[in-house]
N, C-alpha and C positions, 0 to 999 in steps of 0.2 A: 346399310352402314350409312352414317351420314358424316363428310368429310369436309374440313372447312382448307383450303391451302391461306397459309402466311402471305399478306403482299409486302411489298418492300416497303421498312418505314413503318410497319402497322405496329401497336403499341400490343400487348396481350390481352391488354383487358378491351380492348375495340375487338380483338379477335374472339374472345370469350363471351362479348355479346352476341357477335354476329353466331358464333357457335349455338347460342340459349335459343336464338330466335328460329333459326335453322331446325334444330330438333323438337321446337315445338311445334312449326308447321309441319313436321312431317308427320308430327303426332307418336311420335318413339314413346315417351315416358305414358301417355295413356296407355299404350298397347302393352307396356311393359305392366302397369297396375292391373289391367283387366287381366295378364295371364299370371299373375301373381299367385292365384290359389284356383284350383282347378274348380270349374264350375260343370254341374253336370246338365247333360242336353234338354232335359226338362223344365230345369232354371233357364237354359238360354233361350228357350222357346217362349217362356214367361215372359222374360224381360222385354223380346225382341215385340212381344202381342202387345203387353203394357207402351211401349214405345209408340206402336203403330195407333193405337187408341188415343194416344197423347197428341200424336201430328195431326191425327182426322178431328180432334174436337177442335184444337186452334184450325186449322182450315175452315171447319164449318164456322165458329167463331170469327173469322176473316170474312168469312163471305156473308154472313147478316150484315155486319159494319158496314161493309161495299155495299149493301142495298138499301141502307137506308139514307 
């Protein structure tokens, strides 16, 4: 639960901006979007495997650039 306490003399706009920043930092909205629809376990595994593969390729490219 994201909570923001209003400070003395603080405007609503600055409070709202602070709340939005905190929500984005806590990744609340991305979690809500991810859980919006049910995802089968096989789809989750496939998505995680693809992410690992992308990260591995990026790391390999980064290592090759360093060696040059």
